[in-house]
C-alpha positions in Angstrom: 52.0 65.3 156.7 48.6 64.8 158.5 45.7 63.7 156.4 42.5 65.7 157.0 39.4 63.6 156.8 36.2 65.2 155.4 33.9 66.0 158.2 31.0 63.9 156.9 33.3 60.7 157.1 34.3 61.2 160.7 31.2 60.0 162.5 30.9 56.6 160.6 34.6 55.9 161.4 34.2 56.7 165.1 31.0 54.6 165.2 32.8 51.7 163.5 35.7 51.9 166.0 33.3 51.9 168.9 31.4 49.0 167.5 34.6 47.0 167.1 35.8 47.9 170.6 32.5 46.7 172.2 32.7 43.5 170.1 36.2 42.8 171.2 35.2 43.5 174.8 32.4 40.9 174.5 34.5 38.1 173.1 36.1 35.5 175.3 39.8 35.0 175.0 42.5 32.9 176.6 44.5 35.8 178.1 41.7 37.7 179.7 43.3 37.6 183.2 47.0 37.7 182.2 47.5 41.2 183.7 44.7 41.3 186.4 45.2 37.8 187.9 48.2 35.9 186.5 48.1 33.2 189.2 44.5 32.3 188.4 45.1 28.9 186.7 47.6 27.7 189.2 45.3 28.5 192.2 42.3 26.7 190.5 44.3 23.6 189.5 45.8 23.2 192.9 42.4 23.5 194.6 40.7 20.8 192.4 43.7 18.5 192.6 43.6 18.5 196.4 39.8 18.1 196.4 40.1 15.1 194.0 42.7 13.4 196.2 40.3 13.5 199.1 37.2 12.6 197.0 37.7 10.8 193.7 34.1 11.7 192.6 35.0 15.4 192.3 36.1 15.3 188.6 32.9 13.7 187.3 30.8 16.0 189.5 32.5 19.2 188.2 32.3 18.2 184.6 28.5 17.5 185.0 28.1 20.8 186.8 29.6 22.8 184.0 27.4 21.1 181.4 24.3 21.6 183.5 25.2 25.3 184.0 25.9 26.1 180.3 22.7 24.3 179.1 20.2 26.4 181.0 21.1 30.2 180.7 24.5 29.9 179.0 27.7 29.6 181.0 26.9 32.1 183.7 27.3 30.2 186.9 23.6 30.3 187.6 23.8 26.7 188.9 26.0 27.9 191.8 23.4 30.3 193.2 21.6 29.1 196.4 17.8 29.2 196.7 16.2 32.0 198.7 12.9 32.3 200.5 11.4 33.8 197.4 13.1 31.7 194.7 14.0 28.1 194.2 17.3 28.1 192.3 18.7 25.7 189.5 20.7 23.6 192.0 17.4 22.5 193.6 15.7 21.5 190.4 15.1 17.7 190.1 17.9 17.0 187.6 20.4 18.9 189.8 19.6 17.5 193.2 22.4 15.0 192.7 24.9 17.6 191.5 27.6 17.8 194.3 31.0 19.3 195.2 30.0 23.0 195.1 32.6 23.4 197.9 35.4 23.1 195.3 34.2 26.3 193.6 33.8 28.0 197.0 37.4 27.2 197.9 38.8 28.3 194.6 36.8 31.6 194.7 37.9 32.3 198.3 41.6 32.0 197.3 41.1 34.1 194.2 39.4 36.8 196.2 42.5 37.1 198.4 44.9 37.0 195.4 42.9 39.4 193.1 39.7 40.7 194.7 36.6 41.2 192.6 38.3 40.1 189.4 37.5 36.5 188.4 33.9 35.5 187.7 32.5 32.3 189.1 31.5 31.3 185.6 35.2 31.4 184.4 36.3 29.4 187.5 33.8 26.7 186.6 35.0 26.6 183.0 38.6 26.2 184.0 37.7 23.6 186.6 35.9 21.6 183.9 39.0 21.6 181.7 41.3 20.7 184.7 39.3 17.7 185.8 39.3 16.3 182.3 43.1 16.8 181.9 44.0 15.4 185.3 41.8 12.3 184.6 43.9 11.5 181.5 41.9 13.4 179.0 42.8 16.3 176.6 43.9 19.8 177.7 42.8 23.0 176.0 43.1 26.7 176.5 40.0 27.9 178.2 38.6 31.2 176.8 37.7 33.6 179.6 35.8 36.8 180.2 32.4 35.4 181.2 30.1 37.3 183.6 28.0 35.8 186.4 24.3 35.8 185.9 21.8 37.1 188.5 18.9 34.8 187.7 18.6 31.1 188.6 15.3 29.2 188.5 14.7 25.5 189.4 11.9 25.4 186.8 14.4 25.9 184.0 16.1 22.6 184.7 13.2 20.9 182.8 15.2 21.9 179.7 18.2 19.7 180.5 18.4 16.6 178.3 17.0 13.6 180.2 18.6 10.1 180.2 15.5 8.8 178.5 15.7 10.9 175.3 16.1 9.4 171.9 18.5 10.6 169.3 16.1 12.9 167.5 15.2 14.6 170.9 18.9 14.9 171.8 19.8 16.5 168.4 16.9 19.0 168.9 18.0 19.8 172.5 21.6 20.4 171.5 20.7 22.4 168.4 18.8 24.9 170.6 22.2 25.7 172.1 24.0 26.0 168.8 25.6 22.5 169.1 25.6 20.0 166.2 25.2 16.3 166.0 28.9 15.7 166.4 29.1 18.0 169.4 26.2 16.0 171.0 27.9 12.6 170.5 31.2 14.0 171.6 30.0 15.7 174.8 28.1 12.6 175.7 31.5 11.1 176.0 31.9 13.1 179.2 30.0 10.1 180.7 33.4 8.3 180.6 33.7 9.9 184.1 30.8 9.2 186.3 28.2 7.2 188.2 24.4 7.1 188.0 21.9 6.1 190.6 19.4 3.4 189.7 16.5 5.9 189.3 18.0 7.2 186.0 18.0 3.8 184.3 15.9 1.3 186.2 13.0 1.7 183.7 15.2 -0.3 181.3 15.4 -3.2 183.7 11.8 -3.9 184.8 8.6 -3.9 182.7 10.4 -2.1 179.9 7.5 -2.7 177.4 4.6 -4.9 176.7 6.9 -7.2 174.7 10.1 -7.0 176.8 10.7 -6.9 180.5 14.3 -5.7 179.9 15.4 -3.2 177.2 16.5 -5.6 174.4 19.3 -3.2 173.4 21.1 -4.1 176.6 23.8 -6.8 176.7 22.1 -9.7 178.4 24.9 -10.3 181.0 25.2 -6.6 181.7 21.4 -6.3 182.1 21.4 -9.1 184.7 24.2 -7.4 186.6 22.3 -4.1 186.6 19.2 -5.8 187.8 21.0 -7.2 190.8 22.3 -3.8 191.7 18.9 -2.2 191.2 16.3 -4.7 192.3 12.6 -3.9 192.4 11.8 -2.6 194.9 15.2 -0.9 195.5 15.7 0.1 199.1 19.2 1.4 198.7 19.2 5.1 197.6 23.0 5.0 196.9 22.8 2.0 194.5 23.8 2.5 190.9 26.3 1.9 188.2 29.5 3.5 186.8 28.9 4.8 183.3 31.8 3.0 181.8 34.3 0.3 183.0 37.1 2.9 183.6 35.0 5.5 185.4 37.8 7.4 187.0 39.8 7.7 183.7 38.9 10.0 180.9 39.2 7.7 177.8 37.2 6.3 174.9 35.9 3.2 176.8 32.4 4.8 176.9 32.0 4.4 173.2 33.3 0.8 173.2 30.7 0.0 175.9 27.9 1.5 173.8 28.9 -0.8 170.8 28.9 -3.8 173.2 25.3 -3.0 174.4 26.5 -1.7 177.8 25.3 1.9 177.7 23.7 2.6 181.1 21.3 5.4 180.0 18.8 4.8 177.3 19.9 8.1 175.7 23.5 6.8 175.5 22.5 3.4 174.0 20.3 5.2 171.4 23.5 6.7 169.8 24.3 3.3 168.4 21.0 2.6 166.9 20.7 5.7 164.7 22.6 6.2 161.4 23.2 9.9 162.2 25.2 9.1 165.3 26.5 5.5 165.0 29.4 6.3 162.7 30.7 8.9 165.2 30.5 6.4 168.1 32.4 3.9 165.9 35.0 6.4 165.0 35.6 7.4 168.6 35.7 3.8 169.8 38.5 3.2 167.2 40.5 6.3 167.7 40.9 7.8 171.2 43.1 10.7 169.9 40.3 11.7 167.5 37.8 11.7 170.5 40.1 13.9 172.6 40.6 16.4 169.8 36.8 16.7 169.1 36.0 16.8 172.9 38.3 19.8 173.4 36.7 21.6 170.4 33.1 20.8 171.6 33.9 22.0 175.1 35.1 25.3 173.7 31.8 25.6 171.8 29.8 24.6 174.9 31.8 27.1 177.0 31.0 29.8 174.4 27.2 29.7 175.1 26.7 33.1 176.5 24.7 34.1 179.5 23.1 37.5 180.3 24.7 40.6 179.0 24.2 42.5 182.3 26.1 40.0 184.4 28.5 40.8 187.2 31.6 39.3 189.0 30.2 37.7 192.1 32.2 38.1 195.3 30.7 34.9 196.5 29.5 32.3 194.0 26.4 31.3 196.0 24.8 34.7 196.1 24.4 37.7 193.8 26.3 40.9 194.8 
């Protein structure tokens, strides 16, 4: 027998159902493209694997690109947009001048437009690529939550909000907190530096005229500091000179944390994690236990990937320009 609801109760129930429906639509989930583009992950992983075979720098570059994207306007692929005559985009902001390998996203997007036109956002492609480069470099694998939309705004001036390699722990904690990320997330995501290379410009201030008392940053291991000084002399006439961020730079592992404890952090911001009681214990835990680092990294990447962009986004047909 059908149950008849009193008329005055009908509208609140309909409103509640609509609210729940819109909430579920807004949430990211792992199976977002299962029906509309089932071959999505295979296409993306094959694309980045081929690119990495030809250029071993691709994994570090993609991981950095994802971080720099999410930190500005949420994970909305705004870092992929090209500048126009009337607007300088994020990718041309000072911290992003060295971000490379945008062609990998272009290739993946072109293949996906053939397989399932107008379906997969560039923001989701970048999130999946970031997971794939970590996993293929020996790091953890996680199920990427999907359903992001691509933003329509990208401003170079916003890149001033990216955490600089000169920040101290207090400043880093504040920067990450603005994005809803805690102290442990900050130390964990810093471990992404296990893949990567830095040019001298990001750390040479630690090697020459560091302070009135010390020519070289006293936190640096002496032998390591001398090696860096040889690679980055003053004046430095080689724009390509620099240093890998840990001793196994093409492998995703916990060596980064071991290097910090040995006084071999390349960035001042990295080395500062050892000198502060709020962060040192996390560095020590990850240096001891790689599986713990992997577990926490996957969890923090999911949190980072959940920083939402604009609500009125779109699915770009080409990642470099708005529709």
